[in-house]
N, C-alpha and C positions, 0 to 999 in steps of 0.2 A: 724193860730197860728205862730206868728213871732218869739217867743223864741225858739231857736233851741233846747235847753235842755229839755224844756216841751214837745216839738214835738217828740224828741227822746224818752222821757219816754212814750209818748202815743203809738208810734210804737213798742218799745220793749214790752210794757205792752200787746199790742194785740198779739204780738208773744208768749208771755208766756201764755196768755189766750189759744191760739191755741194749744200750746204744751200740756197743761194739758187736754184739751178736746180730742185731738187726743189719749191720754193715756186712757181716760174714754170710748171713743167709738170705741177704736181699729181701728183707721183709720190712714192713711198716714198724717203727720203732714203738708206736702205740700198742700194737698187738704183741710184740716181743715184751713190752712192760708188763701187760696182763698176765701172760704166761710166767714170767720171772716173779710177780707178786703172787701169783697161786702156788708156785713151787716153794717160795720163801715162807709163806703163810703156813703151808702144811708141814714143811720140815723143821723149822724152828720157831714158828708163831710170830710173825712179823707184828711187832707192836703199833698199836693205832692209838696214839695219845690224842687229846683234843686238838693240839696244835697241827696234827697230821690230817684230822678232819677239816680243819680250818683251810691249810694250804691246798687240800685236795678239792674243797669246795670252791675257793677262789679259782684254782685251776680250771675247773669246769665252766664257771661263770666266763672267765676270760676267753677260754677256747670257744664257747658258744658265742660270745660277743664277736670275736674275729671272724667266726664263721659267717655270721650276718654281715659283717662289714665287707665280705668278698663278693656280695651279691650286686651285681650291677643292675640298677633300675631299668636301664634302657634294654638289657638283655631279657629281664623278667618281662617287660612289656612286650617285647618282640615274640617270646616264647611262652607267653601267660597260659595258654591253654595246655601245652605240653606239661610244663611245671605244675600247673593246678591239678590236672587230671591224675598224673603220676602220683602226686602227693595224697589226693583224696583216696584214690584205690589203694595206695601203700598203707593207708590206715584202716580203710573199711573191711578189705579182704582179710587180713590176719585177725583183725578184732573178732569179726564174725566167726571165723574158722576156729580159733582157740576157744572162744566163749562156748561154741557148741560142743567141741570136743570135751573140754574140761566139765560141763555139766552133764552132758548126756553119756558119755563113755567113761570119764575118769570118776564121775559121781560126785563131783565137788558141789556145794551149795551154789544157788545163784549169784550171791554177792562175791564169793570167792571165785567163780568163774568170770564173773565181770572184771576182777582185779586182774585175772590170768590173761584175759583177752586184752586189756589196756596195756598191761606190762609187755606183751609181746606184739603189740600192734605198732611198736615204735620203730624209728629208723634213728641211728646214732649220728647226730651232728658232729660230736667231739671225734668219733673214730673216722667218719668220712672227711672231715676237714683236715685231720692230721694226715690222712693218706694222700689228700689232693695237695697238701702244701709240700709233702715230701717228693711227690711225683711231678708236680708242677701243673698238673690239671685244674688247679684253682684258678689259673690265668685263661682258661679256655672257655669258650661257650658252652660245650658239654658239661664241664665242671660246675659252672655257675647254674645251669639248669638243674643239675642233681642236688646242689646245695639248697635251690629255691624249693624244690620238691621235698627234701628233707625237712624244711621249715614248715611246709604245709601239712605234712604227715605227723609231725610232732605237735603242731597246733591242734589237730584233730584229738590227738592223745590227751593233750591238756584239757580241752573243751569236755571231752567225755569223763575224765577224772572229776573236773569240776562240777559238771551238771548232774552227774550220778551220785557223787558222793560229798562233794563239799557243801557246806552251809553258808548261806548267805549272811553277811554281817557288815556292820559299818565299816570296818577295816578293809574288808573286800572292796566296798565302793570307793574308799580312799585310795587303795592300791590301784584300781582301775582308772580312776581320775588322774592319779599322779603320773601313771604310766602314759595315758592319752595326752597330758600337757607336755610331758617330757618329748615325746616323738614329734609334737607339733613345734616346740621351742628349740630342740638341739639342731635341726638343719638350719635354722635361721641364725642361731647364736654361736654355734661351734666354729664354723668357717671364720667368722670374724675374729673370735678369740684366739683360734690358731695363728691367724695372719698377725696378730698383735703381739704375742708372746714369742712366736718363732720358735726355732730349734734351740733349745737351751741345755746346759749340762743337768739342770734341775729338773728337767722333763715336766714342765707344767701342763703340756698337753696330755700326757699319759696320766698325770695325777687328776686332771679334770674328768677324763674318762672313768677312771677308778672311783671318783667320788659319785658319780652318776649311777654306776653299777651297785656300789654298796649302798646308796640311799634306797633305790628301787628295790634291791635285793632284801634289804631291811624291811621295807613296808610289805613286801611279798611274804616274808616270813611271819610278821605280825598277823597278816590276814589268813594265815593258815596254809599259804601256797608255798612255792619254793622259789629260792633266790635266782636260780638259772633261767627262769620262765621270762622275764623282761629283757635279759641280756641279748637275745637273739634279734628282738625288735629294735633295740637301741642301736646295735650294729648295724641294721638295715638302715635306720635313720641317718647315721654317720657315714654310710658307705659312699655317697658322693664326695664328701670331704677327704675320705680316705683314699679314693681313687685318684684325686688330684695331687695327693702328697703321699705317695708309695713308701716313703722313708719312715713315716709315723707307724703304720701297721707292721713294717718290718722289725722296728724296735720292740714294739710290744710282743711280736712273735718270739723274739729272742728271750725276753724275759718269761714268756709263758712256757715254752719248750725247755727252757733250761732248769727252771726252778720249780714250777707250779704243776704242769700237766704230769710230771712223772709220779708225783704223789697221787694224783688222781687215778691214773691208770694202774699203778702199783697196788693201791688200795682196792680198786675193782677186783683185780685178781686175787688178792689175799681173802676176799669174802668167800671164795670157793672153799668148801671143806671136803676133803676126800672121801670120809666116811659117809657123809651125807649124799655125796655124788655117786658113790656106789650102790647105796640103798635105794636111791631113786633114779638110777641111771635110765631104766626103761622109760619112764614118763618123761624125764629130761630130753631124751633123744626124740621122743614122739612130739613133745611140745616145739622142739627146734625143727623138725621136720615139717610140722603143720605150718609153723610160721613161714618157713622159707618156701613151701609148696605154694601157699595161699598168696604170698607176694608174687611169685612167678606168674600164677595165674591170673592175677590182677593186673600187674605191670608189663610183663613182657608183651602181650598182645598190644598195649598201648604204645610201647616203642616202635612196633611195626606201623601203627596208625600213623604216628608222627614222622615216620620215615628215618628212624635211626638205623644205622648200619648193624649188621649182626652182632660184631663184637661190642659196638657201642651200647646195643640194647641189652646184652648179656651183662656187660659191665655196670650199666645203670641199675639193673634189676638186682644184681648181687649186692650192690652198695646200698640200695634202698633195702635190702634184707637185713642189714646190720642193726644192732640195737646195743644200748648201754646206759646212758645218763637218765633218759625218762623213763626207761625200763626199769632200772634199779630203784628210782625215785617213786614209781608207781607201786612197786612190790613193797617197799619199805613203808609207803602210805598205808597199805593194807594191814601191814604187821603192826604199826604202831596204833591203828585204829581198831585192832583186834579182829579185823575181818578174815584174815588168814592167819594160820599158826606158823611156828618156826620151821617145820618141815616143809611147808608149801612155799614158804618164803625162799628157802634154799633152793628148792626145785626151780622156782621161778628165776631167781637170780643166776643161777648156773646156766639155765637155758638162755637167758638174756646175754650173758657173758659169752656163751657159746656162739650166739648169733653175732657177736663183735669179731670173733675170730675166723669162723668157718667160711662164711661168705666173702669176707675181705680177702682171705688167703687166697680163694678160688679166683677171685677177680684180679688179684695182683699177679698171680702165677699165670693164668691162661687167658684172660679176657681183657687186658689193657687195650685201649683204642689203638688202632693200627698207627695212627699218625701221632708222632711224639709232641708233646707241648714244647714251647707255647705256640706252635704253628698250627696246632689242631684247628679244623674249621668248624663250623656249626653242623649240628647232626645232619641237617639236609643237604649238606654240601661235601659230606666226607666220601671217601672210596665206598664203593658198592651202591653208588648212588642212594644214600639213606632216605 
């Protein structure tokens, strides 16, 4: 479809359909958008023009930033060991499990098995954050712990991908230095700047945040990394300023969820090809099962150790079992570098997308924490004396 306006109408129409369906079936709109994208992509070939890639990429960056901005530093400090332990084990357990299965059982070469392990070690900040915002759990202590653990989990994925496959260059050093400087500078400058410009129709605060995200994202791309990687760190750096002014993240969420994130989730679903899924259904199911099983083995006992309630522990483990953004990024990295082939890429991406849908659906349907937000207490204070 060459006409950009008709193509835009198609994408926004699908987003509207997903929004209405999500209300009817009481599911997260992010999950419904993935399913709608998959159906549309297989039925009539959902067109993915460069501008769609751009909007989807910006949606992923902004959503990741907003997730980072929800993390209350005081909550992280108070629950440091629970968030850190759950995040580290959330990476290590599936990475090792999928790596070993792919190499010794599926017969993939070692570099290919490493890509599989990295791609399926992730959790999805985008999906988890979208679900948290819809349900209101992003305002709870439990929700903030889960988001912090998601960050630790995906940081392990990023480090693994960088250490195992990335090549050290001057641009990588420039990107790392610029990110470190931004993380030091933003908490000092942004509150002053926000107070000076105030709330204006022209939205200077939002434009400032977008400038930082675009600049660091551009440096990341030049360095051979991904533009979404610094977004979470920037969000965490600005979290105190955002917590003092909740109207600002609210306005940014409106922009993200109305225009940008539908392109991201619909595009993610459109990557699923029915013929490839049928051909590799067995391996896809096994990879998904191995990821979820290893996440449960690694994370669920930790929720008991840190005195989460039974429902809260299952809810945490299931959401930590999701995957999307960094999983697809890792698989695409392997494809672009010639490490995996198209069939292996399709298998991994489909398993990653399946992990975005299956555990989230189970968590939303049967294991939402007993106490509704925003009055939910900290995990150690909730019902069942967690």
